[in-house]
N, CA and C atoms as an extended XYZ file, in Angstrom:
252
Properties=species:S:1:pos:R:3:atomname:S:1:resname:S:1:resid:I:1 pbc="F F F"
N         0.823       -1.190        0.000 N   MET     1
C         0.000        0.000        0.000 CA  MET     1
C         0.868        1.255        0.000 C   MET     1
N         1.930        1.251        0.793 N   ILE     2
C         2.827        2.398        0.851 CA  ILE     2
C         3.551        2.561       -0.487 C   ILE     2
N         3.920        1.457       -1.102 N   THR     3
C         4.601        1.502       -2.396 CA  THR     3
C         3.701        2.140       -3.450 C   THR     3
N         2.432        1.786       -3.447 N   LEU     4
C         1.473        2.353       -4.393 CA  LEU     4
C         1.326        3.851       -4.167 C   LEU     4
N         1.267        4.281       -2.933 N   THR     5
C         1.148        5.699       -2.597 CA  THR     5
C         2.379        6.465       -3.081 C   THR     5
N         3.556        5.916       -2.869 N   ILE     6
C         4.796        6.569       -3.298 CA  ILE     6
C         4.836        6.686       -4.820 C   ILE     6
N         4.424        5.638       -5.502 N   ILE     7
C         4.406        5.663       -6.972 CA  ILE     7
C         3.426        6.715       -7.477 C   ILE     7
N         2.251        6.803       -6.864 N   LEU     8
C         1.260        7.798       -7.270 CA  LEU     8
C         1.773        9.216       -7.033 C   LEU     8
N         2.400        9.454       -5.895 N   ILE     9
C         2.938       10.782       -5.595 CA  ILE     9
C         4.043       11.135       -6.589 C   ILE     9
N         4.945       10.194       -6.835 N   PHE    10
C         6.036       10.422       -7.780 CA  PHE    10
C         5.491       10.707       -9.185 C   PHE    10
N         4.483        9.951       -9.601 N   SER    11
C         3.879       10.156      -10.923 CA  SER    11
C         3.227       11.529      -11.011 C   SER    11
N         2.532       11.927       -9.954 N   GLY    12
C         1.877       13.234       -9.934 CA  GLY    12
C         2.872       14.374      -10.024 C   GLY    12
N         3.953       14.286       -9.265 N   VAL    13
C         4.980       15.329       -9.289 CA  VAL    13
C         5.651       15.383      -10.660 C   VAL    13
N         5.961       14.233      -11.223 N   THR    14
C         6.585       14.177      -12.545 CA  THR    14
C         5.659       14.780      -13.599 C   THR    14
N         4.400       14.439      -13.568 N   TYR    15
C         3.423       14.969      -14.516 CA  TYR    15
C         3.315       16.482      -14.384 C   TYR    15
N         3.296       16.974      -13.146 N   PHE    16
C         3.175       18.406      -12.895 CA  PHE    16
C         4.327       19.169      -13.545 C   PHE    16
N         5.554       18.697      -13.348 N   PHE    17
C         6.703       19.405      -13.893 CA  PHE    17
C         6.812       19.255      -15.406 C   PHE    17
N         6.416       18.132      -15.935 N   MET    18
C         6.452       17.957      -17.387 CA  MET    18
C         5.443       18.880      -18.049 C   MET    18
N         4.265       18.994      -17.487 N   LYS    19
C         3.228       19.858      -18.028 CA  LYS    19
C         3.645       21.319      -17.915 C   LYS    19
N         4.245       21.696      -16.812 N   LYS    20
C         4.664       23.069      -16.585 CA  LYS    20
C         5.719       23.487      -17.609 C   LYS    20
N         6.648       22.611      -17.944 N   ASN    21
C         7.692       22.928      -18.915 CA  ASN    21
C         7.127       23.134      -20.314 C   ASN    21
N         6.084       22.424      -20.677 N   LYS    22
C         5.497       22.563      -22.006 CA  LYS    22
C         4.723       23.865      -22.141 C   LYS    22
N         4.119       24.347      -21.058 N   GLU    23
C         3.306       25.551      -21.122 CA  GLU    23
C         4.145       26.815      -21.179 C   GLU    23
N         5.292       26.842      -20.540 N   ASN    24
C         6.124       28.035      -20.488 CA  ASN    24
C         7.263       27.924      -21.489 C   ASN    24
N         7.377       28.917      -22.390 N   PRO    25
C         8.501       28.862      -23.325 CA  PRO    25
C         9.814       29.066      -22.579 C   PRO    25
N        10.833       28.422      -23.061 N   SER    26
C        12.121       28.527      -22.386 CA  SER    26
C        12.787       29.853      -22.714 C   SER    26
N        13.756       30.210      -21.927 N   VAL    27
C        14.483       31.455      -22.128 CA  VAL    27
C        15.214       31.425      -23.460 C   VAL    27
N        15.687       30.276      -23.872 N   LYS    28
C        16.417       30.147      -25.128 CA  LYS    28
C        15.548       30.560      -26.317 C   LYS    28
N        14.274       30.239      -26.281 N   GLN    29
C        13.388       30.602      -27.378 CA  GLN    29
C        13.266       32.118      -27.494 C   GLN    29
N        13.245       32.820      -26.372 N   HIS    30
C        13.114       34.272      -26.413 CA  HIS    30
C        14.370       34.943      -26.947 C   HIS    30
N        15.526       34.375      -26.695 N   THR    31
C        16.760       34.992      -27.170 CA  THR    31
C        16.957       34.791      -28.662 C   THR    31
N        16.216       33.886      -29.269 N   GLU    32
C        16.357       33.630      -30.697 CA  GLU    32
C        15.545       34.601      -31.546 C   GLU    32
N        14.737       35.471      -30.921 N   GLU    33
C        13.975       36.442      -31.683 CA  GLU    33
C        14.942       37.399      -32.364 C   GLU    33
N        14.600       37.806      -33.555 N   ARG    34
C        15.512       38.623      -34.346 CA  ARG    34
C        15.179       40.089      -34.170 C   ARG    34
N        16.187       40.892      -33.972 N   ASN    35
C        16.037       42.340      -33.963 CA  ASN    35
C        16.395       42.843      -35.351 C   ASN    35
N        15.439       43.489      -36.002 N   TYR    36
C        15.647       43.954      -37.360 CA  TYR    36
C        16.319       45.323      -37.347 C   TYR    36
N        17.186       45.543      -38.313 N   THR    37
C        17.853       46.832      -38.426 CA  THR    37
C        16.880       47.841      -39.022 C   THR    37
N        17.260       49.098      -38.948 N   ILE    38
C        16.423       50.153      -39.515 CA  ILE    38
C        16.272       49.943      -41.019 C   ILE    38
N        17.358       49.570      -41.670 N   ASP    39
C        17.300       49.325      -43.118 CA  ASP    39
C        16.352       48.179      -43.460 C   ASP    39
N        16.395       47.113      -42.682 N   GLU    40
C        15.520       45.963      -42.941 CA  GLU    40
C        14.058       46.341      -42.746 C   GLU    40
N        13.772       47.122      -41.700 N   ARG    41
C        12.386       47.560      -41.478 CA  ARG    41
C        11.926       48.486      -42.595 C   ARG    41
N        12.806       49.406      -43.015 N   TYR    42
C        12.472       50.329      -44.097 CA  TYR    42
C        12.169       49.558      -45.381 C   TYR    42
N        13.041       48.616      -45.710 N   ASN    43
C        12.850       47.823      -46.933 CA  ASN    43
C        11.592       46.969      -46.871 C   ASN    43
N        11.296       46.404      -45.707 N   ALA    44
C        10.081       45.599      -45.557 CA  ALA    44
C         8.840       46.467      -45.740 C   ALA    44
N         8.865       47.681      -45.196 N   GLU    45
C         7.730       48.594      -45.349 CA  GLU    45
C         7.590       49.025      -46.806 C   GLU    45
N         8.703       49.263      -47.463 N   LYS    46
C         8.682       49.643      -48.876 CA  LYS    46
C         8.073       48.529      -49.730 C   LYS    46
N         8.455       47.302      -49.463 N   VAL    47
C         7.910       46.149      -50.190 CA  VAL    47
C         6.421       46.008      -49.913 C   VAL    47
N         6.017       46.201      -48.651 N   ARG    48
C         4.601       46.098      -48.297 CA  ARG    48
C         3.779       47.137      -49.052 C   ARG    48
N         4.274       48.385      -49.093 N   LYS    49
C         3.560       49.448      -49.802 CA  LYS    49
C         3.482       49.147      -51.298 C   LYS    49
N         4.574       48.657      -51.861 N   GLN    50
C         4.593       48.343      -53.289 CA  GLN    50
C         3.588       47.244      -53.621 C   GLN    50
N         3.481       46.241      -52.763 N   LYS    51
C         2.496       45.173      -52.985 CA  LYS    51
C         1.079       45.722      -52.926 C   LYS    51
N         0.831       46.645      -51.998 N   GLU    52
C        -0.497       47.250      -51.886 CA  GLU    52
C        -0.810       48.068      -53.137 C   GLU    52
N         0.146       48.846      -53.614 N   VAL    53
C        -0.051       49.631      -54.837 CA  VAL    53
C        -0.278       48.699      -56.026 C   VAL    53
N         0.492       47.648      -56.130 N   ASP    54
C         0.307       46.676      -57.216 CA  ASP    54
C        -1.083       46.055      -57.176 C   ASP    54
N        -1.569       45.760      -55.970 N   ARG    55
C        -2.910       45.191      -55.826 CA  ARG    55
C        -3.960       46.182      -56.327 C   ARG    55
N        -3.792       47.461      -55.975 N   ILE    56
C        -4.750       48.486      -56.398 CA  ILE    56
C        -4.691       48.676      -57.914 C   ILE    56
N        -3.501       48.702      -58.478 N   LEU    57
C        -3.372       48.852      -59.932 CA  LEU    57
C        -3.979       47.662      -60.674 C   LEU    57
N        -3.825       46.485      -60.119 N   GLU    58
C        -4.447       45.295      -60.713 CA  GLU    58
C        -5.972       45.415      -60.671 C   GLU    58
N        -6.480       45.940      -59.566 N   LYS    59
C        -7.928       46.145      -59.424 CA  LYS    59
C        -8.417       47.151      -60.464 C   LYS    59
N        -7.638       48.209      -60.700 N   ILE    60
C        -8.005       49.203      -61.709 CA  ILE    60
C        -8.035       48.562      -63.094 C   ILE    60
N        -7.055       47.725      -63.387 N   SER    61
C        -7.016       47.102      -64.718 CA  SER    61
C        -8.172       46.130      -64.923 C   SER    61
N        -8.642       45.508      -63.840 N   ARG    62
C        -9.752       44.556      -63.974 CA  ARG    62
C       -11.112       45.242      -63.971 C   ARG    62
N       -11.305       46.228      -63.053 N   LYS    63
C       -12.642       46.781      -62.835 CA  LYS    63
C       -12.768       48.269      -63.134 C   LYS    63
N       -11.651       48.957      -63.332 N   GLY    64
C       -11.693       50.384      -63.626 CA  GLY    64
C       -11.537       51.238      -62.371 C   GLY    64
N       -11.307       52.544      -62.603 N   MET    65
C       -11.079       53.489      -61.499 CA  MET    65
C       -12.294       53.620      -60.586 C   MET    65
N       -13.482       53.432      -61.142 N   GLU    66
C       -14.699       53.606      -60.355 CA  GLU    66
C       -14.812       52.585      -59.228 C   GLU    66
N       -14.094       51.493      -59.348 N   SER    67
C       -14.194       50.429      -58.347 CA  SER    67
C       -13.368       50.710      -57.089 C   SER    67
N       -12.536       51.749      -57.120 N   LEU    68
C       -11.670       52.040      -55.974 CA  LEU    68
C       -12.430       52.737      -54.856 C   LEU    68
N       -12.035       52.428      -53.630 N   HIS    69
C       -12.562       53.131      -52.460 CA  HIS    69
C       -11.746       54.401      -52.264 C   HIS    69
N       -12.250       55.285      -51.432 N   ALA    70
C       -11.575       56.561      -51.188 CA  ALA    70
C       -10.175       56.352      -50.602 C   ALA    70
N       -10.042       55.396      -49.695 N   ASP    71
C        -8.728       55.167      -49.083 CA  ASP    71
C        -7.721       54.618      -50.099 C   ASP    71
N        -8.199       53.842      -51.068 N   GLU    72
C        -7.307       53.326      -52.104 CA  GLU    72
C        -6.853       54.450      -53.033 C   GLU    72
N        -7.775       55.356      -53.354 N   LYS    73
C        -7.413       56.502      -54.188 CA  LYS    73
C        -6.398       57.384      -53.475 C   LYS    73
N        -6.603       57.586      -52.182 N   LYS    74
C        -5.681       58.408      -51.398 CA  LYS    74
C        -4.304       57.760      -51.347 C   LYS    74
N        -4.260       56.458      -51.172 N   LEU    75
C        -2.980       55.759      -51.123 CA  LEU    75
C        -2.224       55.916      -52.438 C   LEU    75
N        -2.930       55.786      -53.557 N   LEU    76
C        -2.284       55.964      -54.863 CA  LEU    76
C        -1.791       57.396      -55.044 C   LEU    76
N        -2.598       58.353      -54.616 N   GLU    77
C        -2.203       59.757      -54.724 CA  GLU    77
C        -0.955       60.037      -53.883 C   GLU    77
N        -0.946       59.540      -52.654 N   ASP    78
C         0.215       59.734      -51.774 CA  ASP    78
C         1.452       59.049      -52.343 C   ASP    78
N         1.273       57.871      -52.883 N   TYR    79
C         2.399       57.125      -53.444 CA  TYR    79
C         2.965       57.841      -54.666 C   TYR    79
N         2.086       58.407      -55.489 N   SER    80
C         2.562       59.112      -56.681 CA  SER    80
C         3.343       60.369      -56.294 C   SER    80
N         2.991       60.999      -55.176 N   LYS    81
C         3.723       62.182      -54.708 CA  LYS    81
C         5.125       61.812      -54.235 C   LYS    81
N         5.286       60.627      -53.678 N   THR    82
C         6.613       60.219      -53.206 CA  THR    82
C         7.542       59.891      -54.366 C   THR    82
N         6.972       59.570      -55.524 N   LEU    83
C         7.789       59.234      -56.686 CA  LEU    83
C         8.323       60.473      -57.396 C   LEU    83
N         7.696       61.619      -57.163 N   LYS    84
C         8.113       62.862      -57.849 CA  LYS    84
C         9.330       63.461      -57.212 C   LYS    84
């Protein structure tokens, strides 16, 4: 009877710690996050804007200018000003 109790307690403690380790990310995982440079962030934003403009231009070619929303027209206008 005592042996069974000890085994149950040991199993419970082992289960508790195994479950706890899976729920909490380790410190090593947090240190692997990448810090992006200013240039990398700038280039990523530039690519994102270009993809958005390309999407809007594709929409114009398929459905015409009338299909654009006001925010899409504003984005194109702002983008064209940056190119000048």
